[in-house]
Each structure stands twice: as structure tokens, then as C-alpha cells.
DSSP file (Angstrom, degrees, kcal/mol; ACC not computed):
  #  RESIDUE AA STRUCTURE BP1 BP2  ACC     N-H-->O    O-->H-N    N-H-->O    O-->H-N    TCO  KAPPA ALPHA  PHI   PSI    X-CA   Y-CA   Z-CA
    1    1 A M              0   0    0      0, 0.0     2,-0.0     0, 0.0     5,-0.0   0.000 360.0 360.0 360.0 136.2  -33.2  -20.4 -155.1
    2    2 A K     >  -     0   0    0      1,-0.1     4,-2.2     4,-0.0     3,-0.3  -0.311 360.0-108.4 -71.5 160.3  -31.6  -17.2 -156.2
    3    3 A R  H  > S+     0   0    0      1,-0.2     4,-2.7     2,-0.2     5,-0.2   0.904 121.2  52.7 -55.8 -44.0  -31.4  -14.2 -154.0
    4    4 A S  H  > S+     0   0    0      1,-0.2     4,-2.3     2,-0.2    -1,-0.2   0.853 107.5  52.3 -63.5 -32.9  -34.0  -12.4 -156.1
    5    5 A D  H  > S+     0   0    0     -3,-0.3     4,-2.6     2,-0.2    -1,-0.2   0.905 109.8  48.7 -67.1 -40.9  -36.3  -15.4 -155.8
    6    6 A H  H  X S+     0   0    0     -4,-2.2     4,-2.8     2,-0.2    -2,-0.2   0.918 111.3  49.9 -62.7 -43.5  -36.0  -15.3 -152.0
    7    7 A E  H  X S+     0   0    0     -4,-2.7     4,-2.4     2,-0.2    -2,-0.2   0.915 112.4  46.9 -62.2 -43.1  -36.7  -11.6 -152.0
    8    8 A A  H  X S+     0   0    0     -4,-2.3     4,-2.7     2,-0.2    -1,-0.2   0.910 112.6  49.7 -65.3 -41.4  -39.8  -12.1 -154.2
    9    9 A A  H  X S+     0   0    0     -4,-2.6     4,-2.4     2,-0.2    -2,-0.2   0.907 111.8  48.3 -63.6 -41.9  -41.0  -14.9 -152.0
   10   10 A D  H  X S+     0   0    0     -4,-2.8     4,-2.4     2,-0.2    -2,-0.2   0.912 113.1  47.8 -64.0 -42.1  -40.5  -12.8 -148.8
   11   11 A A  H  X S+     0   0    0     -4,-2.4     4,-2.4    -5,-0.2    -2,-0.2   0.899 111.5  50.5 -65.8 -40.0  -42.3   -9.9 -150.4
   12   12 A A  H  X S+     0   0    0     -4,-2.7     4,-2.7     2,-0.2    -2,-0.2   0.911 110.3  50.0 -64.0 -41.9  -45.2  -12.3 -151.5
   13   13 A T  H  X S+     0   0    0     -4,-2.4     4,-2.4     2,-0.2    -2,-0.2   0.924 111.0  48.9 -61.6 -45.0  -45.4  -13.7 -148.0
   14   14 A A  H  X S+     0   0    0     -4,-2.4     4,-2.0     1,-0.2    -2,-0.2   0.897 111.8  50.0 -61.8 -40.2  -45.6  -10.2 -146.5
   15   15 A L  H  X S+     0   0    0     -4,-2.4     4,-2.4     2,-0.2    -2,-0.2   0.930 109.9  49.7 -64.1 -45.6  -48.3   -9.2 -149.0
   16   16 A V  H  X S+     0   0    0     -4,-2.7     4,-2.4     1,-0.2    -2,-0.2   0.916 110.6  50.1 -61.1 -43.4  -50.4  -12.3 -148.2
   17   17 A L  H  X S+     0   0    0     -4,-2.4     4,-2.3     1,-0.2    -1,-0.2   0.894 110.8  49.8 -62.2 -38.8  -50.1  -11.6 -144.5
   18   18 A E  H  X S+     0   0    0     -4,-2.0     4,-2.9     2,-0.2    -2,-0.2   0.878 108.6  52.8 -66.7 -37.3  -51.2   -8.0 -145.2
   19   19 A I  H  X S+     0   0    0     -4,-2.4     4,-2.9     2,-0.2    -2,-0.2   0.921 108.7  50.3 -62.6 -43.6  -54.2   -9.3 -147.2
   20   20 A F  H  X S+     0   0    0     -4,-2.4     4,-2.0     2,-0.2    -2,-0.2   0.939 113.2  45.3 -59.6 -47.0  -55.2  -11.6 -144.3
   21   21 A R  H  X S+     0   0    0     -4,-2.3     4,-2.0     1,-0.2    -2,-0.2   0.927 115.2  47.7 -62.2 -44.6  -55.1   -8.6 -141.9
   22   22 A S  H  X S+     0   0    0     -4,-2.9     4,-2.9     1,-0.2     5,-0.2   0.887 107.8  55.9 -64.6 -38.9  -56.9   -6.4 -144.3
   23   23 A S  H  X S+     0   0    0     -4,-2.9     4,-2.7     1,-0.2     5,-0.2   0.930 108.2  48.0 -59.6 -45.8  -59.5   -9.0 -145.0
   24   24 A G  H  X S+     0   0    0     -4,-2.0     4,-2.2     1,-0.2    -1,-0.2   0.909 113.1  47.6 -61.2 -42.3  -60.3   -9.2 -141.3
   25   25 A A  H  X S+     0   0    0     -4,-2.0     4,-2.3     2,-0.2    -2,-0.2   0.895 112.7  49.0 -66.3 -40.0  -60.5   -5.4 -141.0
   26   26 A L  H  X S+     0   0    0     -4,-2.9     4,-2.6     2,-0.2    -2,-0.2   0.895 110.8  49.9 -68.0 -40.0  -62.8   -5.2 -144.0
   27   27 A L  H  X S+     0   0    0     -4,-2.7     4,-2.4    -5,-0.2    14,-0.3   0.920 112.2  47.7 -64.2 -42.5  -65.1   -7.9 -142.8
   28   28 A A  H  X S+     0   0    0     -4,-2.2     4,-2.1    -5,-0.2    -2,-0.2   0.909 112.8  48.8 -64.3 -41.4  -65.4   -6.2 -139.4
   29   29 A A  H  X S+     0   0    0     -4,-2.3     4,-2.4     2,-0.2    -2,-0.2   0.906 110.8  50.8 -64.5 -41.1  -66.1   -2.9 -141.1
   30   30 A G  H  X S+     0   0    0     -4,-2.6     4,-2.1     2,-0.2    -2,-0.2   0.905 107.8  52.9 -62.4 -41.5  -68.7   -4.5 -143.3
   31   31 A D  H  X S+     0   0    0     -4,-2.4     4,-1.4     1,-0.2    -1,-0.2   0.917 112.1  45.2 -59.6 -43.3  -70.4   -6.0 -140.3
   32   32 A R  H  < S+     0   0    0     -4,-2.1     4,-0.4     1,-0.2    -2,-0.2   0.886 111.8  53.4 -66.6 -37.9  -70.5   -2.6 -138.6
   33   33 A L  H  < S+     0   0    0     -4,-2.4    -2,-0.2     1,-0.2    -1,-0.2   0.861 126.2  18.4 -66.9 -37.5  -71.8   -0.9 -141.8
   34   34 A V  H ><>S+     0   0    0     -4,-2.1     3,-1.8    -5,-0.1     5,-1.6   0.341  90.3 106.2-120.0   5.6  -74.7   -3.3 -142.4
   35   35 A G  G ><5S+     0   0    0     -4,-1.4     3,-1.8     1,-0.3    -3,-0.1   0.875  80.0  53.5 -56.6 -41.4  -75.4   -4.9 -139.1
   36   36 A D  G 3 5S+     0   0    0     -4,-0.4    -1,-0.3     1,-0.3    -2,-0.1   0.573  99.8  64.2 -74.9  -5.3  -78.5   -2.9 -138.3
   37   37 A L  G < 5S-     0   0    0     -3,-1.8    -1,-0.3     2,-0.2    -2,-0.2   0.377 122.9-104.8 -90.0   2.9  -79.9   -4.0 -141.7
   38   38 A G  T < 5S+     0   0    0     -3,-1.8     2,-0.3     1,-0.3    -3,-0.2   0.672  84.9 120.1  81.2  17.7  -79.9   -7.6 -140.4
   39   39 A L      < -     0   0    0     -5,-1.6    -1,-0.3    -8,-0.1     2,-0.3  -0.786  47.2-159.8-113.5 156.8  -76.8   -8.4 -142.5
   40   40 A T     >  -     0   0    0     -2,-0.3     4,-2.8    -3,-0.1     5,-0.2  -0.742  43.9 -98.6-114.8 172.3  -73.3   -9.6 -141.9
   41   41 A S  H  > S+     0   0    0     -2,-0.3     4,-2.7   -14,-0.3     5,-0.2   0.920 126.2  50.6 -58.0 -42.0  -70.4   -9.2 -144.2
   42   42 A A  H  > S+     0   0    0      2,-0.2     4,-2.2     1,-0.2     5,-0.2   0.927 112.4  45.3 -63.1 -45.1  -70.9  -12.8 -145.4
   43   43 A R  H  > S+     0   0    0      1,-0.2     4,-2.9     2,-0.2     5,-0.2   0.904 113.0  51.3 -64.5 -40.1  -74.6  -12.3 -146.0
   44   44 A W  H  X S+     0   0    0     -4,-2.8     4,-2.6     2,-0.2    -2,-0.2   0.911 108.9  51.3 -63.3 -42.7  -73.9   -9.0 -147.8
   45   45 A Q  H  X S+     0   0    0     -4,-2.7     4,-2.0    -5,-0.2    -2,-0.2   0.942 115.0  41.2 -58.8 -49.2  -71.4  -10.7 -150.0
   46   46 A V  H  X S+     0   0    0     -4,-2.2     4,-2.2     2,-0.2    -2,-0.2   0.907 113.4  52.9 -69.4 -41.1  -73.7  -13.4 -151.1
   47   47 A L  H  X S+     0   0    0     -4,-2.9     4,-2.8     1,-0.2    -1,-0.2   0.911 110.1  50.0 -58.6 -41.7  -76.7  -11.1 -151.4
   48   48 A G  H  X S+     0   0    0     -4,-2.6     4,-2.6     2,-0.2    -1,-0.2   0.885 107.3  53.3 -64.0 -39.6  -74.5   -8.9 -153.7
   49   49 A A  H  X S+     0   0    0     -4,-2.0     4,-0.8     2,-0.2    -1,-0.2   0.899 113.3  43.8 -62.2 -39.6  -73.6  -11.9 -155.8
   50   50 A V  H  < S+     0   0    0     -4,-2.2     3,-0.5     2,-0.2    -2,-0.2   0.924 115.3  48.4 -69.9 -44.5  -77.2  -12.7 -156.2
   51   51 A A  H  < S+     0   0    0     -4,-2.8    -2,-0.2     1,-0.2    -1,-0.2   0.858 115.8  42.6 -65.0 -36.5  -78.2   -9.1 -156.9
   52   52 A L  H  < S+     0   0    0     -4,-2.6    -1,-0.2    -5,-0.2    -2,-0.2   0.537  86.6 111.4 -92.0  -7.0  -75.5   -8.5 -159.4
   53   53 A A     <  -     0   0    0     -4,-0.8     4,-0.0    -3,-0.5    -3,-0.0  -0.426  69.1-135.0 -68.0 141.5  -75.8  -11.8 -161.4
   54   54 A A  S    S+     0   0    0     -2,-0.1    -1,-0.1     1,-0.1    -4,-0.0   0.739  88.9   8.2 -67.8 -23.0  -77.1  -11.4 -164.9
   55   55 A Q  S    S-     0   0    0     -5,-0.0    -1,-0.1    46,-0.0    -3,-0.0  -0.967 100.5 -73.4-151.0 161.0  -79.4  -14.3 -164.3
   56   56 A P        -     0   0    0      0, 0.0    45,-0.1     0, 0.0    43,-0.0  -0.326  53.5-162.7 -59.7 141.1  -80.5  -16.5 -161.3
   57   57 A L  E     -A  100   0A   0     43,-0.7    43,-2.6    -4,-0.0     2,-0.1  -0.898  18.1-114.3-126.2 152.6  -77.7  -18.9 -160.3
   58   58 A P  E  >  -A   99   0A   0      0, 0.0     4,-2.0     0, 0.0     3,-0.5  -0.454  38.6-105.0 -77.5 162.2  -77.5  -22.1 -158.2
   59   59 A V  H  > S+     0   0    0     39,-0.6     4,-2.8     1,-0.2     5,-0.2   0.884 118.5  57.3 -55.0 -43.9  -75.5  -22.0 -155.0
   60   60 A A  H  > S+     0   0    0      1,-0.2     4,-2.4     2,-0.2    -1,-0.2   0.881 108.1  46.7 -59.5 -38.8  -72.6  -23.9 -156.5
   61   61 A R  H  > S+     0   0    0     -3,-0.5     4,-2.7     2,-0.2    -1,-0.2   0.900 111.2  51.1 -71.2 -40.1  -72.1  -21.3 -159.2
   62   62 A I  H  X S+     0   0    0     -4,-2.0     4,-1.8     2,-0.2    -2,-0.2   0.939 112.2  48.0 -59.1 -46.1  -72.3  -18.5 -156.7
   63   63 A A  H  X>S+     0   0    0     -4,-2.8     5,-2.6     1,-0.2     4,-1.0   0.928 112.2  48.2 -61.3 -46.6  -69.7  -20.2 -154.6
   64   64 A R  H ><5S+     0   0    0     -4,-2.4     3,-0.7     1,-0.2    -1,-0.2   0.923 111.8  49.5 -61.6 -44.7  -67.4  -20.8 -157.6
   65   65 A D  H 3<5S+     0   0    0     -4,-2.7    -1,-0.2     1,-0.2    -2,-0.2   0.823 116.3  42.9 -63.8 -31.2  -67.7  -17.2 -158.8
   66   66 A M  H 3<5S-     0   0    0     -4,-1.8    -1,-0.2    -5,-0.2    -2,-0.2   0.512 109.9-119.5 -93.1  -6.0  -66.9  -15.9 -155.3
   67   67 A G  T <<5S+     0   0    0     -4,-1.0     2,-0.2    -3,-0.7    -3,-0.2   0.836  73.2 123.9  70.2  32.0  -64.1  -18.3 -154.6
   68   68 A M      < -     0   0    0     -5,-2.6    -1,-0.3    -6,-0.2     2,-0.2  -0.688  68.3 -89.3-117.4 170.4  -65.9  -19.8 -151.6
   69   69 A T     >  -     0   0    0     -2,-0.2     4,-2.2     1,-0.1     5,-0.2  -0.535  27.5-128.9 -79.4 149.3  -67.0  -23.3 -150.6
   70   70 A R  H  > S+     0   0    0      1,-0.2     4,-2.8     2,-0.2     5,-0.2   0.895 110.0  53.8 -61.2 -39.7  -70.4  -24.5 -151.8
   71   71 A Q  H  > S+     0   0    0      2,-0.2     4,-2.3     1,-0.2    -1,-0.2   0.903 108.4  48.3 -64.3 -41.3  -71.2  -25.5 -148.2
   72   72 A G  H  > S+     0   0    0      2,-0.2     4,-2.0     1,-0.2    -1,-0.2   0.917 114.3  45.4 -65.4 -42.9  -70.4  -22.0 -146.8
   73   73 A V  H  X S+     0   0    0     -4,-2.2     4,-3.1     2,-0.2     5,-0.2   0.894 111.0  54.1 -67.5 -38.8  -72.5  -20.3 -149.5
   74   74 A Q  H  X S+     0   0    0     -4,-2.8     4,-2.6     2,-0.2    -2,-0.2   0.925 108.5  49.3 -60.2 -43.5  -75.4  -22.8 -148.9
   75   75 A R  H  X S+     0   0    0     -4,-2.3     4,-1.9     2,-0.2    -1,-0.2   0.924 113.9  45.5 -60.5 -44.3  -75.4  -22.0 -145.2
   76   76 A T  H  X S+     0   0    0     -4,-2.0     4,-2.5     2,-0.2    -2,-0.2   0.906 111.9  51.1 -67.4 -41.6  -75.4  -18.2 -145.9
   77   77 A V  H  X S+     0   0    0     -4,-3.1     4,-2.6     1,-0.2    -1,-0.2   0.902 108.5  52.7 -61.6 -40.8  -78.2  -18.6 -148.6
   78   78 A N  H  X S+     0   0    0     -4,-2.6     4,-2.4    -5,-0.2    -1,-0.2   0.900 109.5  49.0 -61.7 -39.7  -80.3  -20.6 -146.1
   79   79 A E  H  X S+     0   0    0     -4,-1.9     4,-1.8     2,-0.2    -2,-0.2   0.915 111.7  49.0 -64.1 -43.0  -79.9  -17.8 -143.5
   80   80 A L  H  <>S+     0   0    0     -4,-2.5     5,-2.9     2,-0.2     6,-0.8   0.885 111.4  49.7 -64.1 -38.4  -80.9  -15.2 -146.2
   81   81 A A  H ><5S+     0   0    0     -4,-2.6     3,-1.4     4,-0.2    -2,-0.2   0.916 108.8  51.8 -66.0 -42.7  -83.9  -17.3 -147.1
   82   82 A K  H 3<5S+     0   0    0     -4,-2.4    -1,-0.2     1,-0.3    -2,-0.2   0.848 109.5  50.9 -61.5 -33.5  -84.9  -17.6 -143.5
   83   83 A A  T 3<5S-     0   0    0     -4,-1.8    -1,-0.3    -5,-0.1    -2,-0.2   0.491 118.1-115.3 -82.1  -3.6  -84.7  -13.8 -143.2
   84   84 A G  T < 5S+     0   0    0     -3,-1.4    22,-0.4    -4,-0.3    21,-0.3   0.682  85.2 115.7  80.9  18.1  -86.9  -13.5 -146.3
   85   85 A L  S   <S+     0   0    0     -5,-2.9    18,-2.1    20,-0.2     2,-0.3   0.714  77.1  23.5 -95.2 -22.9  -84.2  -11.9 -148.4
   86   86 A V  E     -B  102   0A   0     -6,-0.8     2,-0.3    16,-0.3    16,-0.2  -0.935  63.1-169.3-134.9 162.2  -83.8  -14.7 -151.0
   87   87 A T  E     -B  101   0A   0     14,-2.7    14,-2.8    -2,-0.3     2,-0.3  -0.844  21.2-114.0-139.0 176.6  -86.0  -17.4 -152.4
   88   88 A F  E     -B  100   0A   0     -2,-0.3     2,-0.3    12,-0.2    12,-0.2  -0.875  20.8-170.2-120.3 150.3  -85.5  -20.4 -154.6
   89   89 A A  E     -B   99   0A   0     10,-2.0    10,-2.9    -2,-0.3    -2,-0.0  -0.963  36.5 -92.1-133.3 153.0  -86.8  -21.4 -158.0
   90   90 A D  E     -     0   0A   0     -2,-0.3     5,-0.1     8,-0.2     8,-0.1  -0.336  35.2-134.6 -62.1 145.0  -86.6  -24.6 -159.9
   91   91 A N  E >   -B   94   0A   0      3,-0.5     3,-1.0     4,-0.2     6,-0.1  -0.913   5.9-156.1-103.2 115.7  -83.6  -25.0 -162.2
   92   92 A P  T 3  S+     0   0    0      0, 0.0     3,-0.1     0, 0.0    -1,-0.1   0.690  94.4  50.3 -66.4 -14.7  -84.6  -26.3 -165.6
   93   93 A H  T 3  S+     0   0    0      1,-0.3     2,-0.3     4,-0.2    -3,-0.0   0.586 120.5  25.1 -97.4 -12.2  -81.1  -27.6 -166.1
   94   94 A H  E <   - B   0  91A   0     -3,-1.0    -3,-0.5     3,-0.2    -1,-0.3  -0.913  61.5-151.2-156.6 122.2  -80.7  -29.4 -162.9
   95   95 A L  E    S+     0   0A   0     -2,-0.3    -4,-0.2     1,-0.2    -1,-0.1   0.860  97.7  33.9 -64.9 -37.5  -83.4  -31.0 -160.6
   96   96 A R  E    S+     0   0A   0      1,-0.2     2,-1.4    -6,-0.1    -1,-0.2   0.730 100.3  77.8 -94.2 -23.0  -81.5  -30.6 -157.3
   97   97 A A  E    S-     0   0A   0     -6,-0.1    -3,-0.2   -39,-0.1    -1,-0.2  -0.650  71.9-164.0 -91.7  85.6  -79.6  -27.4 -157.8
   98   98 A R  E     -     0   0A   0     -2,-1.4   -39,-0.6     1,-0.1     2,-0.2  -0.276  19.3-111.0 -69.5 155.0  -82.3  -24.8 -157.3
   99   99 A L  E     -AB  58  89A   0    -10,-2.9   -10,-2.0   -41,-0.2     2,-0.5  -0.610  23.3-132.8 -87.3 146.5  -81.8  -21.2 -158.4
  100  100 A V  E     +AB  57  88A   0    -43,-2.6   -43,-0.7    -2,-0.2     2,-0.3  -0.872  27.7 179.6-103.2 129.5  -81.4  -18.4 -155.9
  101  101 A L  E     - B   0  87A   0    -14,-2.8   -14,-2.7    -2,-0.5     2,-0.2  -0.953  28.2-114.0-129.0 147.4  -83.4  -15.2 -156.4
  102  102 A L  E     - B   0  86A   0     -2,-0.3   -16,-0.3   -16,-0.2   -17,-0.1  -0.542  25.6-143.3 -73.6 144.0  -83.7  -12.0 -154.5
  103  103 A T     >  -     0   0    0    -18,-2.1     4,-2.5    -2,-0.2     5,-0.2  -0.541  34.8 -98.9 -90.3 169.3  -87.1  -11.2 -152.9
  104  104 A P  H  > S+     0   0    0      0, 0.0     4,-2.3     0, 0.0     5,-0.1   0.900 129.3  51.8 -55.7 -39.1  -88.3   -7.6 -152.8
  105  105 A A  H  > S+     0   0    0    -21,-0.3     4,-2.4     1,-0.2   -20,-0.2   0.875 108.1  51.9 -65.1 -36.0  -87.0   -7.4 -149.2
  106  106 A G  H  > S+     0   0    0    -22,-0.4     4,-2.5     2,-0.2    -1,-0.2   0.898 108.6  49.8 -65.5 -41.6  -83.6   -8.7 -150.4
  107  107 A R  H  X S+     0   0    0     -4,-2.5     4,-2.5     2,-0.2    -2,-0.2   0.914 112.1  48.9 -62.0 -42.4  -83.5   -6.0 -153.2
  108  108 A D  H  X S+     0   0    0     -4,-2.3     4,-2.5     2,-0.2    -2,-0.2   0.914 111.8  48.1 -63.9 -43.4  -84.3   -3.4 -150.5
  109  109 A A  H  X S+     0   0    0     -4,-2.4     4,-2.3     2,-0.2    -2,-0.2   0.916 113.0  47.9 -64.6 -42.9  -81.6   -4.6 -148.2
  110  110 A Y  H  X S+     0   0    0     -4,-2.5     4,-2.4     2,-0.2    -2,-0.2   0.916 112.2  49.4 -64.4 -42.2  -79.0   -4.7 -150.9
  111  111 A A  H  X S+     0   0    0     -4,-2.5     4,-2.0     2,-0.2    -2,-0.2   0.909 110.7  50.2 -62.9 -42.0  -80.0   -1.2 -152.1
  112  112 A A  H  X S+     0   0    0     -4,-2.5     4,-1.4     1,-0.2    -1,-0.2   0.898 111.5  48.5 -63.6 -40.3  -79.7    0.1 -148.5
  113  113 A A  H  X S+     0   0    0     -4,-2.3     4,-2.4     1,-0.2    -2,-0.2   0.900 109.4  53.0 -65.6 -40.1  -76.3   -1.5 -148.1
  114  114 A A  H  X S+     0   0    0     -4,-2.4     4,-1.9     1,-0.2    -2,-0.2   0.874 104.4  55.7 -63.7 -37.3  -75.2    0.0 -151.4
  115  115 A V  H  < S+     0   0    0     -4,-2.0    -1,-0.2     1,-0.2    -2,-0.2   0.887 113.6  41.1 -61.9 -38.6  -76.2    3.5 -150.2
  116  116 A R  H  X S+     0   0    0     -4,-1.4     4,-1.3     1,-0.2    -2,-0.2   0.842 111.0  57.4 -75.7 -34.6  -74.0    3.1 -147.2
  117  117 A Q  H  X S+     0   0    0     -4,-2.4     4,-3.1     1,-0.2     5,-0.3   0.855  95.0  65.2 -68.0 -36.0  -71.1    1.5 -149.1
  118  118 A A  H  X S+     0   0    0     -4,-1.9     4,-2.1     1,-0.2    -1,-0.2   0.937 107.1  37.7 -58.5 -53.7  -70.6    4.3 -151.6
  119  119 A P  H  > S+     0   0    0      0, 0.0     4,-2.2     0, 0.0    -1,-0.2   0.859 115.9  55.3 -67.8 -31.3  -69.5    7.0 -149.1
  120  120 A W  H  X S+     0   0    0     -4,-1.3     4,-2.0     2,-0.2    -2,-0.2   0.935 110.0  45.5 -62.5 -46.2  -67.5    4.4 -147.1
  121  121 A A  H  X S+     0   0    0     -4,-3.1     4,-2.2     1,-0.2    -1,-0.2   0.883 110.6  54.3 -64.5 -38.5  -65.6    3.4 -150.3
  122  122 A A  H  X S+     0   0    0     -4,-2.1     4,-0.8    -5,-0.3    -1,-0.2   0.895 108.0  49.6 -62.6 -39.5  -65.0    7.0 -151.1
  123  123 A A  H  < S+     0   0    0     -4,-2.2     3,-0.5     1,-0.2    -1,-0.2   0.898 110.6  50.1 -66.4 -39.3  -63.5    7.6 -147.7
  124  124 A L  H  < S+     0   0    0     -4,-2.0    -2,-0.2     1,-0.2    -1,-0.2   0.894 114.4  44.5 -62.3 -39.1  -61.3    4.6 -148.1
  125  125 A A  H >< S+     0   0    0     -4,-2.2     3,-2.5    -5,-0.1    -1,-0.2   0.541  81.3 130.6 -86.0  -7.6  -60.1    5.8 -151.6
  126  126 A R  T 3< S+     0   0    0     -4,-0.8     3,-0.1    -3,-0.5    -3,-0.1  -0.224  83.3   1.6 -52.5 129.4  -59.6    9.4 -150.5
  127  127 A D  T 3  S+     0   0    0      1,-0.2     2,-0.4     0, 0.0    -1,-0.3   0.560 102.8 124.4  68.4  12.0  -56.1   10.7 -151.6
  128  128 A L    <   -     0   0    0     -3,-2.5    -1,-0.2     4,-0.0    -3,-0.0  -0.836  67.7-114.3-102.5 142.0  -55.3    7.3 -153.3
  129  129 A D     >  -     0   0    0     -2,-0.4     4,-2.3     1,-0.2     3,-0.4  -0.589  16.2-143.5 -73.5 122.6  -54.3    7.2 -157.0
  130  130 A P  H  > S+     0   0    0      0, 0.0     4,-2.3     0, 0.0     5,-0.2   0.861 102.1  53.7 -56.0 -36.1  -57.0    5.3 -159.0
  131  131 A A  H  > S+     0   0    0      2,-0.2     4,-2.3     1,-0.2     5,-0.1   0.888 108.3  49.5 -66.4 -37.2  -54.3    3.8 -161.2
  132  132 A A  H  > S+     0   0    0     -3,-0.4     4,-2.4     2,-0.2    -1,-0.2   0.890 110.0  51.1 -67.6 -38.8  -52.5    2.5 -158.1
  133  133 A L  H  X S+     0   0    0     -4,-2.3     4,-2.4     2,-0.2    -2,-0.2   0.915 110.9  48.3 -63.1 -42.3  -55.7    1.0 -156.8
  134  134 A E  H  X S+     0   0    0     -4,-2.3     4,-2.3     2,-0.2    -2,-0.2   0.905 111.1  50.4 -64.7 -41.0  -56.3   -0.7 -160.1
  135  135 A A  H  X S+     0   0    0     -4,-2.3     4,-2.3     2,-0.2    -2,-0.2   0.901 111.2  49.3 -63.0 -40.3  -52.7   -2.1 -160.1
  136  136 A A  H  X S+     0   0    0     -4,-2.4     4,-2.8     2,-0.2     5,-0.2   0.909 109.8  51.2 -65.4 -41.5  -53.2   -3.4 -156.6
  137  137 A R  H  X S+     0   0    0     -4,-2.4     4,-2.4     1,-0.2    -2,-0.2   0.919 111.2  48.1 -60.5 -44.0  -56.5   -5.1 -157.6
  138  138 A T  H  X S+     0   0    0     -4,-2.3     4,-2.3     2,-0.2    -2,-0.2   0.909 112.4  48.8 -63.5 -42.7  -54.7   -6.7 -160.5
  139  139 A L  H  X S+     0   0    0     -4,-2.3     4,-2.5     2,-0.2    -2,-0.2   0.927 111.9  47.8 -64.1 -46.0  -51.9   -7.9 -158.3
  140  140 A V  H  X S+     0   0    0     -4,-2.8     4,-2.5     1,-0.2    -1,-0.2   0.897 111.3  51.5 -64.0 -39.7  -54.2   -9.3 -155.6
  141  141 A R  H  X S+     0   0    0     -4,-2.4     4,-2.7    -5,-0.2    -1,-0.2   0.925 110.0  49.3 -61.6 -44.3  -56.2  -11.1 -158.3
  142  142 A T  H  X S+     0   0    0     -4,-2.3     4,-2.6     2,-0.2     5,-0.2   0.919 110.9  49.4 -61.8 -44.5  -53.0  -12.7 -159.7
  143  143 A I  H  X S+     0   0    0     -4,-2.5     4,-2.5     1,-0.2    -1,-0.2   0.929 112.6  48.4 -60.0 -45.1  -51.9  -13.8 -156.3
  144  144 A G  H  X S+     0   0    0     -4,-2.5     4,-2.1     2,-0.2    -2,-0.2   0.901 111.2  49.5 -62.8 -41.5  -55.3  -15.3 -155.7
  145  145 A E  H  X S+     0   0    0     -4,-2.7     4,-0.8     2,-0.2    -2,-0.2   0.921 112.7  47.1 -64.2 -43.4  -55.3  -17.1 -159.0
  146  146 A R  H >X S+     0   0    0     -4,-2.6     3,-0.6     1,-0.2     4,-0.6   0.899 111.6  50.7 -66.0 -39.5  -51.9  -18.5 -158.4
  147  147 A A  H >< S+     0   0    0     -4,-2.5     3,-0.8     1,-0.2    -1,-0.2   0.886 108.4  53.3 -64.4 -37.4  -52.8  -19.6 -154.9
  148  148 A G  H 3< S+     0   0    0     -4,-2.1    -1,-0.2     1,-0.2    -2,-0.2   0.663  96.0  68.6 -72.0 -16.6  -55.9  -21.3 -156.3
  149  149 A E  H << S+     0   0    0     -4,-0.8     2,-0.3    -3,-0.6    -1,-0.2   0.769  84.7  83.8 -72.7 -25.3  -53.9  -23.3 -158.8
  150  150 A R    <<  -     0   0    0     -3,-0.8     2,-0.2    -4,-0.6     3,-0.1  -0.628  68.7-149.4 -85.8 133.0  -52.3  -25.4 -156.1
  151  151 A R    >   -     0   0    0     -2,-0.3     3,-2.2     1,-0.1    -2,-0.1  -0.599  43.3 -70.0 -92.5 161.2  -54.1  -28.5 -154.8
  152  152 A S  T 3  S+     0   0    0      1,-0.3    -1,-0.1    -2,-0.2     3,-0.1  -0.222 120.3  14.5 -53.0 131.5  -53.6  -29.7 -151.3
  153  153 A G  T 3  S+     0   0    0      1,-0.3    -1,-0.3    -3,-0.1     2,-0.2   0.244  92.6 127.9  89.0 -13.1  -50.2  -31.2 -150.7
  154  154 A E    <   -     0   0    0     -3,-2.2    -1,-0.3     1,-0.0    -4,-0.1  -0.484  48.1-144.4 -76.9 148.6  -48.6  -29.8 -153.8
  155  155 A Q    >   -     0   0    0     -2,-0.2     3,-2.3    -3,-0.1     4,-0.2  -0.834  32.7 -88.5-107.4 148.8  -45.4  -27.9 -153.5
  156  156 A P  T 3  S+     0   0    0      0, 0.0    -1,-0.1     0, 0.0    -6,-0.0  -0.311 116.9  27.9 -52.9 135.4  -44.4  -24.9 -155.6
  157  157 A G  T >  S+     0   0    0     -3,-0.0     3,-1.1     3,-0.0     4,-0.3   0.284  82.0 118.7  95.1  -9.9  -42.6  -26.1 -158.7
  158  158 A D  T <  S+     0   0    0     -3,-2.3     3,-0.2     1,-0.3    -4,-0.0   0.841  91.2  23.3 -57.7 -33.2  -44.4  -29.5 -158.8
  159  159 A H  T >  S+     0   0    0     -4,-0.2     3,-1.7     1,-0.1     4,-0.5   0.115  83.3 119.4-121.0  20.8  -45.9  -28.8 -162.2
  160  160 A D  G X  S+     0   0    0     -3,-1.1     3,-1.1     1,-0.3    -1,-0.1   0.835  75.7  57.4 -58.1 -32.1  -43.5  -26.2 -163.5
  161  161 A A  G 3  S+     0   0    0     -4,-0.3    -1,-0.3     1,-0.2    -2,-0.1   0.736 100.6  59.2 -70.3 -20.6  -42.7  -28.4 -166.5
  162  162 A D  G <         0   0    0     -3,-1.7    -1,-0.2     1,-0.2    -2,-0.2   0.588 360.0 360.0 -82.2 -10.2  -46.4  -28.5 -167.4
  163  163 A R    <         0   0    0     -3,-1.1    -1,-0.2    -4,-0.5    -2,-0.1   0.463 360.0 360.0 -89.0 360.0  -46.6  -24.7 -167.9
């Protein structure tokens, strides 16, 4: 590996570690922000995916769109259903993959969380350049996409000839 490749790999590793630390801090902040609404960060994420979807979706599609496991999203959806925030409807395209829908209480909880999230996000973004935030979002998305391309056990470069 060339020196510049090592430098890029070291920088990528440092970025990934920072993303992990930031993810933990963001999840904890989300828990504090919506905890008294009966939500956790995980529930809020899934509730948001359901609320923002253009149409009702099955759990597997929600999981795929969010980059999460189907089992993890199913567990969270079941918790939301038990809390009365989502319900299920038959899926005309698949007998077993039921669609997830917000209940009125789910819409209210999501709206209440959104009201709290707006000033919180504004405080996070205070004094930050919007173009720099967009560049960071693009970079993090690219890192995530590249990380998702590798299957278990593959090493970087295993499929470079295929690209």
C-alpha cells in the first residue's frame, strides 16, 4: 500500500471511530429528548420511518430503508404496537408481511417528538456552515454505502477487478 493509501485508511478509521462515538451520543440525547413521551431513540427512529413513508410498508422494507436488521425493527414495531402507536394491516402483495401503520396516538407522539427535535437540531447546527454539514452527510453516506458492500469475511480488494 502506498503512503497516501495508508494515510487515507488511517483517516477513514479515525472517522469511523468518531461516527461510533457520535452515534452513541446521539442515541443517548434522543433518549433524553423523547423519553417522557414513552419513546426511546430506537422507537423514535422506527416511528419516524413509518410516519415519513409515502405509503404503509412491511417491517422488512422499513429495516432495509433504515439499514437495520429485520429482527431488530420487528422487535421495535412490536413494542410500538403494544404501546398503541402503530397497528398492522393486511398486505395485498404478501400474506405474511403485514403493513405497519401509525395510529392516531402514534401520529401525536411523532408530532410531539418533532416539536422537540427542531430546536435541538438548531442548537446542534448553530455556527456550522450548512454546506459543510451537507458535505459531511454525503461523506458519511458514502462510507456507509462502502461498508455495506462488503459481506462477512471479505477483505478489501477481494472484488476490485469486478468494479
